[in-house]
C-alpha positions in Angstrom: 35.9 84.1 93.6 36.0 82.2 90.3 35.0 84.2 87.2 35.4 81.8 84.3 33.3 82.6 81.2 30.0 81.0 80.3 28.7 81.1 76.7 30.7 82.2 73.7 31.2 85.1 71.4 29.3 88.2 72.3 27.4 86.4 75.0 30.4 85.8 77.2 29.5 86.2 80.9 31.3 85.2 84.1 30.2 82.1 85.9 29.4 84.2 88.9 27.4 86.7 87.0 24.4 87.0 89.4 26.7 87.5 92.4 28.8 90.0 90.4 25.7 92.0 89.4 24.6 92.1 93.1 28.1 93.4 93.9 27.7 96.1 91.2 24.4 97.2 92.9 26.1 97.2 96.3 28.7 99.7 95.2 25.8 101.9 93.9 28.0 103.6 91.3 25.8 103.2 88.2 24.3 106.4 86.8 26.1 108.6 89.3 27.3 112.1 88.2 30.8 112.8 86.8 33.5 112.8 89.4 36.8 114.6 89.2 38.7 111.9 91.1 37.9 109.3 88.4 38.2 111.8 85.5 41.8 112.6 86.6 42.6 108.8 86.5 41.4 108.4 82.9 43.1 111.6 81.8 46.4 110.4 83.4 46.0 106.9 81.9 45.5 108.4 78.4 48.5 110.7 78.8 50.8 107.9 80.1 49.9 105.6 77.3 49.7 108.3 74.7 46.3 107.2 73.5 43.2 109.2 72.6 40.7 107.3 74.8 40.6 106.0 78.4 37.5 104.7 80.2 36.4 103.6 83.6 33.6 101.2 82.8 31.0 99.3 85.0 29.5 96.3 83.3 25.7 96.1 84.0 23.5 93.2 82.9 22.7 94.7 79.5 25.0 97.7 79.1 28.5 99.0 79.8 28.3 102.3 81.6 31.2 104.7 81.8 31.9 106.3 85.1 34.6 108.3 83.4 35.3 108.6 79.7 38.3 110.6 78.5 38.3 111.3 74.8 34.8 109.9 74.1 31.4 111.6 74.3 29.4 108.4 74.8 28.4 107.6 78.4 27.5 103.9 77.8 27.2 101.2 75.1 25.4 98.0 74.8 27.0 95.1 76.6 27.2 92.7 73.6 29.8 94.6 71.5 31.7 95.9 74.4 35.2 94.6 74.9 34.9 95.3 78.7 32.3 92.5 78.9 35.0 90.0 77.8 37.7 91.6 80.0 35.7 91.0 83.2 35.6 87.3 82.5 39.1 87.0 83.8 41.2 88.4 86.6 44.2 89.2 84.4 44.4 92.2 82.0 42.8 91.8 78.6 45.0 93.0 75.8 44.2 93.4 72.1 47.2 94.7 70.2 45.5 94.9 66.8 41.8 94.3 66.8 41.6 94.1 63.0 43.6 90.8 63.0 42.7 89.4 66.4 40.2 86.6 66.0 38.5 87.6 69.2 37.6 91.1 67.9 37.8 91.2 64.1 34.0 91.1 63.7 33.3 93.5 66.6 31.2 96.5 65.5 33.5 98.8 67.5 36.4 97.6 65.3 34.6 97.4 61.9 32.4 100.5 62.5 33.0 104.2 62.7 35.1 104.1 65.9 37.7 101.9 64.1 39.1 100.6 67.4 42.5 98.8 66.9 44.1 98.7 70.3 42.4 97.8 73.6 44.1 97.2 77.0 41.8 96.8 80.0 42.5 95.9 83.6 39.5 94.5 85.6 38.3 96.5 88.6 38.3 93.6 91.1 36.7 94.2 94.5 38.2 93.0 97.8 35.8 90.0 97.7 36.9 89.0 94.1 34.2 90.4 91.8 35.0 92.3 88.6 32.8 95.4 88.4 34.2 96.6 85.1 37.6 97.9 83.8 40.0 100.7 83.5 41.0 100.6 79.9 43.0 102.5 77.3 42.0 102.6 73.6 43.6 103.6 70.4 42.6 103.7 66.7 46.0 102.3 65.7 47.7 99.1 66.8 50.4 99.1 69.5 52.4 97.0 71.9 52.4 97.2 75.7 55.5 97.0 77.8 55.6 95.2 81.2 56.1 98.6 82.9 53.1 100.0 81.2 51.0 97.0 82.2 52.0 97.5 85.8 51.1 101.2 85.6 47.6 100.5 84.4 47.2 97.8 87.1 48.2 100.4 89.7 45.8 102.9 88.4 43.0 100.3 88.3 43.8 99.6 92.0 43.4 103.3 92.8 40.0 103.2 91.1 38.9 100.3 93.3 40.4 101.9 96.4 38.3 105.0 95.7 35.1 102.9 95.2 35.9 100.9 98.4 36.3 104.1 100.5 33.0 105.5 99.2 31.2 102.2 99.9 32.6 102.2 103.5 31.4 105.8 104.0 27.9 105.0 102.8 27.8 101.9 104.9 28.9 103.8 108.0 26.4 106.6 107.4 23.6 104.1 107.0 24.6 102.3 110.2 24.5 105.6 112.1 21.1 106.5 110.6 19.6 103.2 111.7 21.2 103.7 115.2 19.8 107.2 115.4 16.3 105.9 114.5 16.6 103.3 117.3 17.7 105.8 119.9 14.9 108.2 118.8 12.4 105.4 119.3 13.8 104.8 122.8 13.4 108.5 123.7 9.9 108.7 122.4 8.8 105.6 124.1 10.6 106.6 127.4 8.8 110.0 127.5 5.5 108.4 126.7 6.0 105.9 129.5 7.1 108.6 132.0 4.0 110.6 131.1 1.7 107.7 131.7 3.4 106.9 135.0 3.1 110.5 136.2 -0.6 110.5 135.3 -1.1 107.3 137.3 0.9 108.8 140.3 3.7 106.2 139.9 6.7 108.5 140.6 9.3 105.8 140.9 8.3 104.2 137.6 8.2 107.7 136.0 11.7 108.5 137.3 13.1 105.2 135.9 11.5 105.9 132.5 13.1 109.4 132.5 16.5 108.1 133.5 16.3 105.6 130.6 15.2 108.4 128.3 18.2 110.5 129.4 20.6 107.6 128.7 19.1 107.3 125.2 19.4 111.0 124.6 23.0 111.0 125.8 23.6 108.2 123.3 22.3 110.4 120.5 24.4 113.3 121.6 27.5 111.0 121.9 27.1 109.5 118.5 26.5 112.9 116.9 29.7 114.2 118.5 31.6 111.1 117.4 30.6 111.8 113.8 32.0 115.3 114.2 35.5 113.9 114.8 38.0 115.9 116.9 35.8 119.0 116.9 33.2 117.0 118.7 35.3 115.7 121.6 33.8 115.9 125.1 35.6 116.7 128.3 34.7 114.9 131.6 31.4 116.2 132.9 30.1 117.8 129.7 27.0 115.6 129.8 26.5 115.8 133.6 24.0 118.3 135.1 25.1 120.7 137.8 21.9 120.1 139.6 20.0 116.9 139.8 16.7 116.5 137.9 13.6 115.8 139.9 10.2 114.3 139.1 7.3 116.5 140.1 4.2 114.8 141.6 1.3 114.4 139.2 -0.6 117.8 138.9 2.2 119.8 140.6 3.6 122.9 138.9 7.3 123.8 138.6 
């Protein structure tokens, strides 16, 4: 997906901004609780680069939210001053060796203000379909250089972040599919039982029997999908869902 910038200065936004924001919503990560898996990545990045701050950021429409923030108390900042907003406008890493002399950042409030940011290196968190959700970045209050090996290391860590997000999205998608399927099967069971009851009341035993058989198939489908979700512990052996004695339909008004 193309992600060239539109606008200038603090208002830089990718050309695919509306689609990118839709992708951010799809991953459903904004405002989620702290997570040890991501916190370990930022701690590792800070340690490897010997910097005081490392952040996993997600760029929203008006803010930059931090999924993980090592060495920083803030959980989000406005989008306009955030360097991550510029970093997501390209697919390559965004490097500022010394923000106080870099024309792209010299007037930035994060540089001129209390934080005194001097060094920023951010790698976009690019999804499998090519959208930049945010960045994994490392920050220092003194200028520094980045070696090729260090750059590759941060790229690899950013890829781990994306992999983690992809796995969680896949799990949520699968659970939602199963939920929808369970609702469909439940409707089949309820409708089948209602039809069987009406058929019995009308003395239509063959129709009632057909409805019951359909309901049993739907019920077996529910059981099968529940067992599938249980993994190896839910495996069936041949005959597990087969009755030892055949079910029968009693005539209307008869007792068991």
